C-alpha positions in Angstrom: -3.4 22.6 0.3 -1.7 20.8 3.2 -2.2 17.1 4.0 -0.5 16.0 7.2 0.6 12.4 8.1 0.9 11.5 11.8 2.9 8.3 12.1 4.2 8.7 8.6 6.7 5.9 9.1 3.8 3.5 8.4 5.2 3.0 4.9 2.4 1.3 2.9 -0.4 3.7 4.1 1.8 6.8 3.5 3.0 5.7 0.1 -0.4 4.8 -1.2 -2.1 7.9 0.1 0.5 10.3 -1.3 0.5 8.6 -4.7 -3.4 8.3 -4.7 -3.8 12.0 -3.9 -1.5 12.9 -6.8 -3.9 11.2 -9.2 -6.3 14.1 -8.5 -5.4 17.4 -10.1 -6.5 19.3 -7.0 -3.5 18.0 -5.1 -0.8 18.5 -7.7 0.6 21.4 -5.7 0.0 20.0 -2.3 2.3 20.1 0.7 2.6 16.6 2.1 3.7 17.1 5.7 5.2 14.0 7.3 5.5 13.5 11.1 7.1 10.7 13.0 9.0 10.5 16.3 11.4 8.0 14.8 13.9 10.1 12.8 15.2 7.1 10.8 11.7 6.1 9.7 10.9 9.7 8.9 14.0 10.2 6.8 13.4 7.0 4.8 9.7 7.6 4.1 10.5 11.2 3.1 12.9 9.8 0.5 10.3 7.4 -0.8 7.7 10.2 -1.1 10.1 12.5 -2.9 10.5 9.8 -5.5 6.7 9.5 -5.8 6.5 13.2 -6.6 9.1 12.6 -9.4 7.3 9.5 -10.8 3.9 11.3 -10.7 5.4 14.4 -12.4 4.3 16.9 -9.8 7.1 19.4 -9.4 5.0 21.9 -7.6 4.1 19.5 -4.8 6.5 19.2 -1.9 7.4 17.0 1.0 8.1 18.4 4.4 9.0 16.5 7.6 9.1 17.0 11.3 9.1 15.2 14.6 6.8 17.9 16.1 3.1 17.1 16.0 2.2 20.7 16.6 4.2 21.8 13.6 2.7 19.2 11.2 -0.8 20.2 12.2 -0.6 23.9 11.8 -2.7 25.0 8.9 -3.5 21.4 7.8 -6.5 20.8 5.6 -6.5 17.1 6.0 -4.8 14.7 8.5 -4.2 11.0 8.2 -3.1 9.1 11.3 -1.4 5.7 11.5 0.3 6.3 14.9 0.0 4.0 17.9 1.1 4.3 21.5 3.5 1.6 22.7 6.2 -0.3 21.0 6.0 -3.9 19.8 7.7 -4.8 23.1 4.7 -3.6 25.0 2.1 -5.1 22.6 3.8 -8.5 22.9 2.8 -8.8 26.6 -0.9 -8.5 25.5 -0.4 -11.7 23.5 2.0 -13.6 25.6 0.3 -13.1 29.0 -3.2 -14.3 27.8 -1.5 -17.3 26.3 -0.5 -18.4 29.9 -4.3 -18.5 30.6 -5.2 -20.5 27.5 -6.2 -17.5 25.3 -4.5 -18.0 22.0 -4.3 -14.7 20.0 -3.4 -14.3 16.4 -3.2 -10.6 15.8 -4.4 -8.8 18.9 -4.8 -5.3 17.6 -8.5 -4.9 17.3 -10.6 -7.0 19.7 -10.3 -9.5 22.6 -8.2 -8.8 25.6 -5.2 -7.7 23.5 -7.3 -5.3 21.4 -8.9 -3.9 24.6 -5.6 -3.0 26.1 -4.3 -1.5 22.9 -7.4 0.7 22.9 -6.7 1.8 26.5 -3.2 2.9 25.4 -4.2 4.6 22.3 -7.5 6.4 23.2 -5.7 9.1 25.3 -3.2 9.7 22.5 -5.9 10.0 19.9 -7.8 12.5 22.1 -4.5 14.5 22.5 -4.3 14.6 18.7 -7.9 15.8 18.5 -7.2 18.6 21.0 -4.3 19.7 18.8 -6.4 19.6 15.7 -9.1 21.6 17.5 -6.4 24.2 18.3 -4.2 24.3 15.1 -6.5 23.2 12.2 -10.1 23.0 13.5 -11.6 22.6 10.1 -9.3 19.7 9.0 -10.7 16.4 7.8 -9.2 13.7 10.1 -8.9 10.1 8.7 -7.7 7.4 11.1 -6.1 4.1 10.0 -4.9 3.0 13.5 -6.5 -0.1 15.2 -8.6 -0.8 17.2 -10.6 1.2 14.7 -14.1 1.2 16.3 -12.9 2.0 19.8 -10.5 4.8 18.8 -13.0 6.4 16.4 -15.9 6.1 18.9 -13.9 7.7 21.6 -12.8 10.6 19.4 -16.3 11.2 18.0 -17.8 11.3 21.5 -15.1 13.4 23.1 -14.1 16.0 20.5 -15.5 18.3 17.8 -13.1 17.0 15.1 -14.5 15.7 11.8 -13.1 12.2 12.1 -13.8 8.9 10.5 -11.9 5.6 10.4 -10.9 3.7 7.3 -10.2 0.1 6.7 -9.6 -1.7 3.5 -11.4 -4.9 4.4 -14.7 -4.0 2.8 -13.4 -3.3 -0.7 -10.7 -5.9 -0.3 -13.2 -8.6 0.4 -15.4 -7.6 -2.6 -12.3 -7.8 -4.8 -11.5 -11.2 -3.4 -15.0 -12.6 -3.9 -15.1 -11.1 -7.4 -12.0 -12.9 -8.3 -13.3 -16.2 -6.9 -16.6 -15.8 -8.8 -14.9 -14.5 -11.9 -17.1 -11.4 -12.0 -15.7 -7.8 -12.6 -15.5 -6.1 -9.2 -17.2 -3.0 -10.4 -20.3 -5.0 -11.5 -21.0 -6.3 -7.9 -23.6 -4.4 -6.0 -23.3 -4.7 -2.2 -24.4 -3.3 1.1 -22.1 -3.9 4.1 -22.8 -3.1 7.7 -21.9 -3.9 11.3 -18.7 -2.8 13.1 -15.2 -2.7 11.8 -13.8 -6.1 11.1 -17.2 -7.6 11.9 -19.4 -6.2 9.2 -21.5 -8.4 6.9 -22.6 -8.1 3.3 -26.4 -8.1 3.7 -26.6 -7.5 0.0 -24.1 -9.1 -2.5 -25.5 -9.1 -6.0 -24.7 -9.3 -9.7 -27.2 -8.3 -12.3 -29.9 -8.2 -9.7 -29.3 -11.7 -8.4 -27.8 -12.7 -5.1 -24.2 -14.1 -5.4 -24.6 -16.2 -2.2 -26.0 -19.4 -3.9 -23.0 -19.4 -6.3 -20.6 -18.8 -3.5 -22.1 -21.7 -1.5 -21.5 -24.0 -4.6 -18.0 -22.7 -5.0 -17.1 -23.4 -1.4 -18.0 -27.1 -1.8 -14.5 -27.4 -3.5 -11.5 -27.5 -1.1 -9.6 -25.2 -3.4 -11.9 -22.3 -2.5 -13.0 -23.4 1.0 -9.4 -23.5 2.1 -8.7 -20.0 0.9 -10.4 -18.5 3.9 -11.4 -21.3 6.2 -12.7 -19.3 9.2 -14.6 -16.8 7.1 -16.0 -19.5 4.8 -17.2 -21.5 7.7 -18.9 -18.5 9.2 -20.6 -17.8 5.9 -21.8 -21.4 5.5 -23.3 -21.4 9.1 -24.4 -17.7 9.4 -25.5 -17.1 5.8 -23.7 -13.8 5.3 -20.0 -13.1 4.4 -17.9 -11.1 6.9 -15.4 -8.5 6.0 -12.2 -9.3 7.8 -9.7 -12.1 7.3 -9.8 -15.5 8.8 -7.0 -14.9 11.2 -8.6 -11.9 12.7 -12.1 -13.4 12.9 -10.8 -16.5 14.6 -9.9 -14.4 17.6 -13.1 -12.3 17.6 -15.4 -15.2 18.2 -15.8 -18.2 20.5 -15.8 -21.0 17.9 -12.3 -21.4 16.5 -9.4 -21.0 19.1 -10.6 -22.3 22.4 -9.2 -25.9 21.9 -6.1 -27.3 20.3 -8.1 -29.5 17.9 -10.1 -26.4 16.7 -6.9 -24.4 16.2 -5.5 -27.3 14.1 -8.7 -27.5 12.1 -9.4 -23.9 11.4 -6.3 -21.8 12.2 -3.0 -23.3 11.2 -3.2 -24.1 7.5 -5.0 -23.5 4.3 -5.8 -19.8 4.3 -4.1 -17.6 1.8 -2.9 -14.7 3.9 -3.3 -15.2 7.6 -4.5 -18.7 8.8 -4.6 -17.7 12.4 -1.3 -19.0 13.8 -0.5 -17.9 17.3 1.1 -14.5 17.4 1.2 -14.3 13.6 1.2 -10.5 13.5 3.5 -10.0 16.5 6.1 -12.2 14.9 5.9 -10.2 11.7 6.4 -6.9 13.6 9.3 -8.3 15.6 11.0 -9.4 12.4 10.5 -6.0 10.9 11.8 -4.2 14.0 14.9 -6.4 14.1 15.7 -5.5 10.5 14.1 -2.2 9.9 16.6 -1.2 7.2 15.6 -4.2 5.1 12.0 -3.2 5.5 12.5 0.3 4.1 14.9 -0.9 1.4 12.3 -3.2 0.1 9.7 -0.5 0.2 12.0 1.9 -1.6 12.8 -0.7 -4.3 9.1 -1.3 -5.2 8.0 0.0 -8.5 5.8 3.1 -8.0 2.5 2.7 -9.9 0.8 5.8 -11.3 -2.6 4.1 -10.9 -4.7 4.8 -7.9 -5.1 2.1 -5.3 -8.4 0.8 -3.8 -7.8 2.7 -0.6 -10.4 5.3 0.3 -8.4 8.1 1.8 -7.6 10.1 -1.4 -11.2 9.8 -2.6 -12.5 11.2 0.7 -10.0 14.1 0.7 -10.9 14.8 -2.9 -14.6 14.8 -2.1 -14.1 17.1 0.9 -11.2 19.3 -0.2 -10.6 18.7 -3.9 -13.1 18.7 -6.8 -16.0 17.9 -4.5 -17.1 14.8 -6.4 -19.3 12.8 -3.8 -17.8 9.6 -2.7 -19.6 6.7 -1.1 -17.6 4.4 1.2 -17.9 2.3 4.3 -16.7 4.6 7.2 -16.6 4.2 10.9 -19.1 6.6 12.5 -21.4 6.9 15.4 -24.5 4.8 14.8 -27.2 7.3 15.7 -29.9 5.0 14.3 -28.1 3.9 11.1 -28.4 0.2 12.3 -31.5 0.4 14.6 -30.8 -2.9 16.3 -27.3 -1.9 17.5 -26.6 0.6 20.3 -27.4 4.2 19.3 -23.9 5.4 20.5 -21.9 2.5 19.0 -19.2 3.2 16.4 -20.5 1.3 13.4 -19.1 0.6 9.9 -21.8 1.6 7.4 -22.1 3.3 4.0 -21.5 7.0 4.3 -21.2 9.8 1.8 -18.4 12.4 1.7 -18.8 15.6 -0.2 -18.1 19.3 0.2 -20.5 19.6 3.1 -19.0 16.8 5.2 -19.4 13.1 5.9 -23.0 12.0 6.1 -24.1 8.7 7.6 -26.8 6.7 5.7 -29.6 4.6 7.1 -28.3 1.1 6.6 -31.2 -0.8 8.2 -31.4 -3.6 10.7 -28.9 -6.5 10.8 -30.4 -10.0 10.5 -31.3 -10.9 14.1 -28.7 -13.6 14.6 -26.0 -11.3 13.3 -27.2 -8.5 15.6 -26.6 -10.7 18.6 -23.0 -11.2 17.6 -22.3 -7.6 16.7 -24.2 -6.2 19.7 -21.8 -8.0 22.0 -18.9 -6.5 20.2 -20.4 -3.0 20.1 -21.3 -2.9 23.8 -17.9 -4.2 24.8 -16.3 -1.4 22.8 -18.5 1.2 24.4 -17.4 -0.1 27.8 -13.7 0.2 26.8 -14.1 3.7 25.5 -15.6 4.8 28.8 -13.0 2.9 30.8 -10.2 4.7 28.9 -11.7 8.2 29.6 -12.7 7.5 33.3 -9.6 5.2 34.0 -11.9 2.5 35.5 -10.3 -0.8 36.0 -13.7 -2.3 36.9 -15.0 -1.4 33.4 -12.0 -3.1 31.8 -12.7 -6.3 33.7 -16.3 -6.2 32.7 -15.4 -5.7 29.0 -13.0 -8.7 29.1 -15.5 -10.8 31.0 -17.8 -10.6 28.0 -15.2 -11.1 25.3 -16.2 -14.2 23.3 -12.8 -15.9 23.1 -11.6 -15.0 26.5 -14.8 -16.0 28.3 -14.8 -19.3 26.3 -11.5 -20.2 28.0 -11.1 -18.4 31.3 -13.0 -18.1 34.6 -13.9 -14.7 36.0 -11.1 -14.9 38.6 -8.6 -15.9 35.9 -9.6 -12.9 33.8 -9.1 -10.5 36.7 -5.6 -12.0 37.3 -4.7 -11.9 33.6 -5.8 -8.2 33.3 -3.9 -7.2 36.4 -0.7 -8.7 34.9 -1.3 -6.7 31.7 -2.0 -3.6 33.6 1.3 -4.0 35.4 3.2 -4.2 32.1 1.3 -1.1 30.8 1.7 1.1 33.9 4.0 3.5 32.0 1.3 4.1 29.4 -1.9 3.7 31.4 -1.0 5.2 34.8 -3.2 4.4 37.8 -6.5 2.8 36.9 -8.9 2.6 39.9 
């Protein structure tokens, strides 16, 4: 068995997946093939993974490493991707330029104008990887962790024959968070979650046959819990359903939280456990990491290696497809094709899917509540536009996508959006080439 990692220098994902796979007997003699273009990162993650093999007592498993994508893909049974195109020094322009126009961005890797340009840079790279998979390991199972998840997966699924789905930890992570708040064992919660990545809603959230939403509403009357996830909690109290992704992310996906200084102060600068929504929060973290990359890897290497499997899905999917074949149900990113009837047929949606020996099969999730469908439809249709723009290199389609972005359109005029996009295009010319 050979499991290949493209962008292996993404430490946390690589570490957890290697360790998680080794909790399954089918992978005890696996080759974990690591690929990264940065030789320092590659050497360090290789050392960390070698230590994982020792801790997990798997002497017949092995770590190989290369900077050559072709080499890492030859004969691969599974591929996990965390790579992205463009250094943090390019990404920063997609946050700093919009700020000049009043568009305040917190993360900027999934949606809004920053996420759109990140997709334009990464879709061609992902399609190149798919072409290589089609050539060197056509039967491989391809799992993507790179954002913007929906746009990358949608583009790959529409333009290649590769078996690919995208993974995010927000669905199971949010269930874990709510279980802790409500003091209920996580495995006793029954849920159905659907929408698009980072904007999926729990249409069912139950314990012992009863909805947990009334209890959650009561809990959020206390500042202690309301302040744990201010944006998400506010969305739940007004929309009636809990959303999957963190407050910082959601604050920049919608038009309600970041368009005025007073709203930023109220919702996005304090109180939330992980990411309250501060301007350029994620960018600053990445710049700090880049400026002291040795410290980052030293801290990763010093962490105690648990022998217990994490909540990440990747190993479970690989096991279902390539290991013992035990079916595994998870929320994956797949083409809609009627799973959510009131979203576009060709949208990339995040819905329950089943992985087994035969493949990854999409379930019929059902319709979203009408008011949520309005919100998610806007996102899905913007993402479809961006996917097509990346393939056809249409500048006009990019403009149209950003025109309709909720946060950007709440702040900027049409002319301002065109000027802003043109500035970002200029900074990305090396990666995007000549858009017409």
